C-alpha positions in Angstrom: 113.8 181.1 -108.2 112.4 184.4 -107.7 108.7 185.2 -108.0 109.2 187.2 -111.0 111.6 184.7 -112.6 109.0 181.8 -112.1 106.2 184.1 -113.4 108.0 184.9 -116.9 109.0 181.4 -117.5 105.3 180.4 -116.8 104.0 182.8 -119.3 106.3 181.6 -122.0 105.5 177.9 -121.4 101.9 178.8 -121.3 102.1 180.4 -124.7 104.5 178.0 -126.5 103.4 174.5 -125.3 99.8 173.9 -126.3 99.2 171.4 -123.7 100.9 173.3 -120.7 98.7 173.1 -117.6 101.4 174.5 -115.0 105.0 174.7 -113.9 105.6 172.3 -111.2 109.6 172.7 -110.6 112.6 174.9 -112.0 115.8 173.1 -110.6 119.3 175.4 -111.5 121.5 172.5 -112.5 125.1 174.7 -113.1 125.7 178.4 -113.0 129.0 179.0 -115.0 130.6 182.2 -115.8 128.2 183.1 -118.6 125.4 180.3 -118.8 122.7 178.8 -116.2 121.2 175.3 -117.2 117.8 174.4 -115.5 115.6 171.4 -115.3 112.1 172.5 -115.7 109.1 170.1 -115.2 105.5 171.1 -116.1 102.0 169.6 -115.9 100.7 168.8 -119.3 97.3 167.0 -120.2 98.9 163.7 -120.3 101.1 163.8 -117.1 104.6 165.6 -116.6 107.0 166.3 -119.2 110.8 167.5 -118.4 112.7 170.1 -120.2 116.0 171.8 -120.2 116.5 175.3 -120.0 119.6 176.9 -121.0 120.1 180.7 -120.9 123.0 183.6 -120.3 123.2 185.0 -116.5 121.1 187.9 -116.4 124.3 190.1 -115.0 126.2 189.3 -117.8 126.6 192.3 -120.4 127.2 190.1 -123.0 126.6 186.3 -123.8 130.2 185.4 -124.6 133.0 183.9 -122.4 136.2 182.5 -124.0 135.3 182.4 -127.5 131.4 181.6 -127.3 128.6 182.4 -129.5 125.2 183.5 -128.8 122.7 181.2 -127.3 120.6 181.9 -130.4 123.1 180.6 -132.6 124.2 177.6 -130.2 120.1 176.8 -130.6 120.4 176.9 -134.3 123.2 174.5 -134.4 121.4 172.0 -132.2 118.5 172.6 -135.0 120.9 171.7 -137.6 122.7 168.9 -136.3 119.4 167.5 -135.2 118.0 167.4 -138.8 121.3 165.5 -139.9 120.7 162.8 -137.6 123.5 163.9 -135.3 122.1 162.8 -131.6 120.9 165.8 -129.4 117.6 167.4 -128.0 115.2 169.1 -129.9 114.8 173.0 -129.5 111.4 174.0 -128.7 111.7 177.6 -128.2 114.4 180.5 -128.3 114.0 183.3 -125.9 113.0 186.7 -127.2 113.6 190.2 -125.7 109.8 190.8 -124.6 110.1 187.3 -122.6 112.0 189.0 -119.9 114.3 186.2 -119.2 117.3 187.2 -121.0 119.1 185.1 -123.9 118.5 181.2 -124.1 116.3 178.3 -125.2 114.3 175.6 -124.0 115.0 172.2 -125.4 114.0 168.3 -124.3 115.4 167.0 -121.5 117.6 163.7 -122.6 118.5 161.2 -120.1 122.4 160.0 -120.1 125.7 160.3 -118.2 127.7 163.6 -118.8 130.1 163.4 -115.8 133.5 162.3 -117.4 135.0 160.6 -114.5 131.8 158.3 -114.5 131.9 157.6 -118.4 135.3 156.5 -117.9 134.7 154.2 -115.0 130.8 153.3 -114.5 130.3 149.5 -114.5 126.9 150.1 -116.4 128.8 151.6 -119.2 131.7 149.2 -119.3 130.3 147.1 -122.7 129.8 150.3 -124.6 133.1 152.1 -123.5 135.2 150.4 -126.4 132.6 151.4 -129.0 132.6 155.0 -128.0 136.0 156.1 -130.0 135.0 154.9 -133.3 131.3 156.2 -132.5 132.9 159.7 -131.9 134.8 159.7 -135.2 131.5 158.7 -137.1 129.6 161.7 -135.5 132.6 164.0 -135.9 132.4 163.4 -139.8 128.8 163.9 -139.9 129.1 167.3 -137.9 132.0 168.5 -140.5 129.7 167.6 -143.5 126.8 169.8 -142.4 126.4 172.6 -144.9 126.7 175.5 -142.9 126.9 177.8 -145.9 123.3 177.2 -146.9 122.2 178.6 -143.5 122.3 181.9 -141.7 125.1 180.4 -139.8 127.8 182.1 -142.2 127.3 185.4 -140.4 127.0 184.1 -136.8 130.2 181.9 -136.5 133.8 183.0 -136.4 135.7 181.7 -139.2 139.6 181.5 -138.5 142.4 179.9 -139.9 145.0 177.8 -137.7 147.5 180.5 -137.5 144.9 182.9 -136.5 143.5 180.8 -134.0 146.8 180.4 -132.5 147.7 183.8 -132.4 144.4 184.9 -130.9 144.7 182.3 -127.8 148.3 183.7 -127.0 147.0 187.3 -127.2 144.5 186.2 -124.8 147.2 185.0 -122.6 149.4 188.0 -123.0 146.7 190.4 -122.1 146.6 188.8 -118.5 150.1 190.2 -118.2 151.7 187.0 -116.1 154.8 185.3 -117.3 154.3 181.8 -118.4 157.1 180.8 -120.3 155.8 177.2 -121.5 153.1 179.0 -123.2 154.9 181.3 -125.1 157.5 178.2 -125.8 154.3 176.3 -127.4 152.9 179.2 -129.1 156.3 179.5 -130.9 156.2 175.8 -131.7 152.4 176.0 -133.2 153.3 179.0 -135.2 156.1 177.0 -136.8 154.0 173.8 -137.4 150.8 175.5 -138.4 149.3 173.5 -141.3 149.3 175.4 -144.4 146.8 173.3 -146.5 143.6 172.4 -144.4 139.9 171.7 -145.2 137.1 174.3 -143.8 134.3 173.2 -141.9 131.9 173.6 -139.4 134.1 172.6 -136.0 132.0 171.9 -132.7 135.0 173.3 -130.9 134.2 171.6 -127.5 133.5 168.0 -128.5 135.2 166.0 -125.6 134.4 163.6 -122.8 132.0 165.7 -120.8 130.0 167.6 -123.5 128.6 163.7 -124.7 125.5 162.2 -123.3 126.2 158.6 -122.9 124.0 155.8 -122.4 124.5 151.8 -122.0 123.6 152.0 -126.2 126.2 154.6 -127.1 126.0 158.5 -127.7 122.6 159.9 -126.7 123.4 163.6 -127.4 126.3 166.1 -128.5 126.0 168.9 -126.2 127.5 172.3 -125.8 127.7 173.9 -129.2 129.0 177.4 -127.6 132.5 177.4 -128.9 131.5 176.3 -132.6 133.3 178.0 -135.3 134.4 177.6 -139.0 137.8 176.3 -139.4 140.2 173.2 -139.6 138.0 170.2 -138.6 140.9 168.2 -137.1 140.6 170.6 -134.1 137.8 168.6 -133.0 139.8 165.3 -133.3 142.4 166.3 -131.2 140.3 168.4 -128.6 139.0 164.8 -127.9 142.3 163.6 -127.3 143.7 166.0 -124.9 144.5 164.5 -121.4 142.7 166.9 -119.4 139.4 165.0 -120.8 140.9 161.4 -120.2 139.9 161.9 -116.5 142.8 159.8 -115.2 142.6 157.2 -117.9 145.7 158.6 -119.8 146.3 155.1 -121.3 143.1 155.5 -123.5 143.7 158.7 -125.4 140.2 159.2 -126.9 138.5 160.7 -124.0 139.8 157.8 -121.5 137.7 155.4 -123.2 139.2 154.5 -126.7 141.9 154.3 -128.9 143.3 156.9 -131.6 142.9 154.3 -134.4 139.3 153.6 -133.8 138.4 157.4 -133.7 140.3 157.9 -137.2 138.5 154.7 -138.6 135.0 155.9 -137.5 136.1 159.4 -139.1 137.0 157.9 -142.5 133.7 155.9 -142.6 131.4 159.1 -142.3 134.2 161.6 -144.0 136.0 159.7 -146.6 138.9 161.8 -145.2 142.2 160.0 -143.5 143.8 162.2 -140.8 147.3 161.4 -140.1 148.8 161.2 -136.4 150.9 164.0 -137.1 147.8 166.5 -137.8 146.0 165.1 -134.8 149.2 165.7 -132.6 149.2 169.4 -133.8 145.6 169.9 -132.5 146.4 168.2 -129.2 149.2 170.4 -128.6 147.0 173.3 -129.5 144.2 172.0 -127.3 146.2 171.8 -124.1 147.7 175.5 -125.1 144.1 176.5 -125.5 142.9 175.1 -122.1 146.2 176.5 -120.2 145.3 179.8 -121.2 141.6 179.4 -120.6 142.2 178.4 -117.0 144.2 181.5 -116.2 141.8 183.5 -117.9 139.0 182.4 -115.9 141.2 182.7 -112.6 141.8 186.4 -113.7 138.0 186.7 -113.9 137.8 185.6 -110.4 140.9 188.0 -109.2 139.1 191.0 -110.7 135.7 190.3 -109.2 134.0 189.7 -112.8 133.3 186.1 -111.5 133.1 186.0 -107.6 133.7 181.9 -107.5 135.0 179.6 -105.2 135.9 177.3 -108.1 137.6 179.6 -110.5 141.0 180.1 -108.6 141.3 176.4 -108.1 140.6 176.0 -111.8 143.4 178.7 -112.5 145.8 176.3 -110.7 144.9 173.7 -113.5 146.8 175.5 -116.3 149.9 173.5 -115.0 148.0 170.5 -115.7 147.6 171.5 -119.1 151.2 173.0 -119.6 152.5 169.5 -118.5 150.8 168.1 -121.3 152.3 170.2 -123.7 156.0 169.3 -122.2 155.1 165.7 -122.7 154.2 166.3 -126.2 156.8 168.7 -127.2 159.8 168.4 -125.0 159.3 164.9 -123.3 162.5 163.7 -120.7 163.1 163.3 -117.1 162.5 165.6 -114.4 162.3 165.6 -110.4 159.4 166.7 -108.1 159.2 167.5 -104.6 159.3 164.9 -101.9 155.8 165.6 -100.1 156.6 162.4 -97.8 158.5 165.2 -95.4 156.3 165.7 -92.2 154.6 168.9 -92.6 155.0 169.4 -89.1 159.0 169.9 -90.2 160.0 173.7 -88.4 159.9 175.4 -85.1 156.6 176.7 -84.9 154.0 174.7 -83.2 151.7 174.3 -85.1 153.4 175.1 -88.7 151.4 176.8 -91.3 150.9 173.6 -93.5 149.6 171.7 -90.8 146.9 174.7 -89.9 145.9 174.2 -93.5 145.8 170.6 -93.6 143.6 170.5 -90.4 141.1 172.7 -91.8 141.3 171.2 -95.3 140.4 167.6 -93.7 137.8 168.9 -91.7 136.0 170.5 -94.8 136.4 167.4 -96.8 135.8 164.8 -94.4 133.0 166.3 -92.2 131.5 169.7 -93.4 131.0 168.1 -96.9 129.0 165.2 -95.5 126.3 167.5 -93.7 125.6 169.5 -97.0 123.5 169.3 -99.9 125.3 168.1 -103.1 126.3 171.5 -104.5 127.3 173.1 -101.1 129.2 169.6 -100.2 131.1 170.1 -104.0 132.2 173.5 -102.8 133.5 172.3 -99.6 135.5 169.9 -101.0 137.0 172.4 -103.5 137.6 174.7 -100.5 139.7 171.7 -99.3 141.4 171.4 -102.3 142.3 175.0 -102.5 143.8 174.9 -98.9 145.9 171.4 -99.9 147.4 173.7 -102.8 148.3 176.6 -100.4 149.7 173.5 -98.0 151.9 172.0 -100.7 153.1 175.5 -101.6 154.2 176.2 -97.8 155.7 172.8 -97.9 158.1 172.8 -101.4 157.2 176.3 -102.9 160.5 178.2 -101.7 162.6 175.0 -102.4 161.5 175.0 -106.0 161.8 178.7 -106.2 165.6 178.6 -105.2 166.1 175.9 -107.9 164.1 177.5 -110.8 166.1 180.8 -109.9 169.7 179.0 -110.3 168.3 177.3 -113.8 167.4 180.7 -115.0 170.2 182.5 -113.7 172.4 179.8 -116.0 170.2 180.0 -118.8 169.9 183.7 -119.0 173.6 184.6 -118.2 172.5 187.4 -115.8 171.5 188.5 -112.3 168.5 189.2 -111.0 165.0 188.2 -109.0 162.9 185.4 -109.8 160.2 187.4 -111.2 162.6 189.2 -113.3 164.0 186.3 -114.6 160.5 184.7 -115.7 159.8 187.9 -117.5 163.4 187.9 -119.3 162.6 184.2 -120.5 159.0 185.2 -121.8 160.2 188.4 -123.4 163.0 186.5 -125.0 160.8 183.8 -126.3 158.6 186.4 -127.8 161.6 187.7 -129.7 163.8 185.4 -131.6 165.2 183.2 -128.6 165.8 179.6 -130.7 163.5 177.1 -129.1 166.3 174.3 -129.0 168.7 176.9 -127.0 170.8 174.6 -124.7 169.0 174.0 -121.2 165.7 175.6 -122.2 163.9 172.4 -122.6 165.2 171.0 -119.1 164.3 174.1 -117.3 161.0 174.2 -118.5 160.1 170.8 -118.2 161.5 171.0 -114.7 159.6 174.3 -113.7 156.1 173.1 -115.1 156.7 169.6 -113.3 157.3 171.2 -109.9 154.5 173.5 -110.2 152.1 170.9 -111.1 153.6 169.1 -108.1 151.9 171.7 -106.1 148.9 172.1 -107.8 147.7 168.6 -108.8 150.3 165.9 -107.5 148.1 163.0 -108.7 147.5 164.4 -112.3 148.7 161.7 -114.7 150.9 163.8 -116.6 153.6 163.4 -113.8 153.6 159.8 -114.4 154.6 160.0 -118.3 158.0 159.5 -117.6 
């Protein structure tokens, strides 16, 4: 960190922490599109203390990402939740303009596991995993009972109906100006099936595996309230069950660690509300729809230069994962995917483009990543993943495009180029094309599966046949 940053932070700590002696370290842990997280260690009269420091990136003109609230409001939500017995850190200080550190807050450092893939696999968490789904339900029941009307949160949180939430999400996708027919199909389904009667409560907005801190004793903290809003509380339950947050454990629909029955039982215990599987499915579909849009939006922020990042374009290719989850929820059926067993050396060039990409990807993943610090090693693996996508595109992209063109020509009954066909299908879906149009579901299913096979061939949705 810069000397100016450290000096400003030390001034805040000296003023706000009575037993502060000195700042020992400030380690940046994450740097997302809009927010940073640091671990700070300070010397106090009795020894050392650790705290978490969360702030907006100073280069951001605003604090928001995809639908996020201000960090001051998030700090308020942490405090409200803590006062109601919901596990989480104590907030010690919210930054003020005169602190010269931007927007953010300092809170307790809490120990536990937050990495989703470890939560669903770590041996030390094996005994608690079967109990987590019910505990999640119990905590969500308490969150949805928080009395947001008696606080200043009424003016700080967006209030949105299911229909408007769906429309706002679709409009964000529309403004990207890319044709993704499965998103338009899902949008139409969500509008047709939107709940007309629903409760209105505080909604966490991002309650999922990856935003929960887990120990061998259970949930130690509910984190990341930045997408909180006032709306239908079942959204939180559905989001927790979205396949993207199961981390490969797709047979356990609640976060990759539990069963829906346990989740709903726990929710009923603390809320007194019974949620049907039909309600839950609606918000699972919405969650995948939202994530498919959000990943495209992040990739667009990279393309425009707003968020320079090696990771963002690869995240954009994850949209097909969420789209395939929508396929399996709405139009399940058979599909075929490319055969990647074909040697990448097939062709007359020596070497072929796919061979070049595979060589560089292997070097980054197997050699370079092992010689770097943890963050740089992660980025080297991200780069290798990006080259792997390009390699598979070289192998099978043309074959898939030819088949997609033929299906669209038959479906639309006209001549044209592939990109023209994609836009034509999108425009018809945005008008009045019936969702049960013959061959439409088959085309969408096959197109999304083919794209996912290129983007992430090991994603579990390709196995759900």
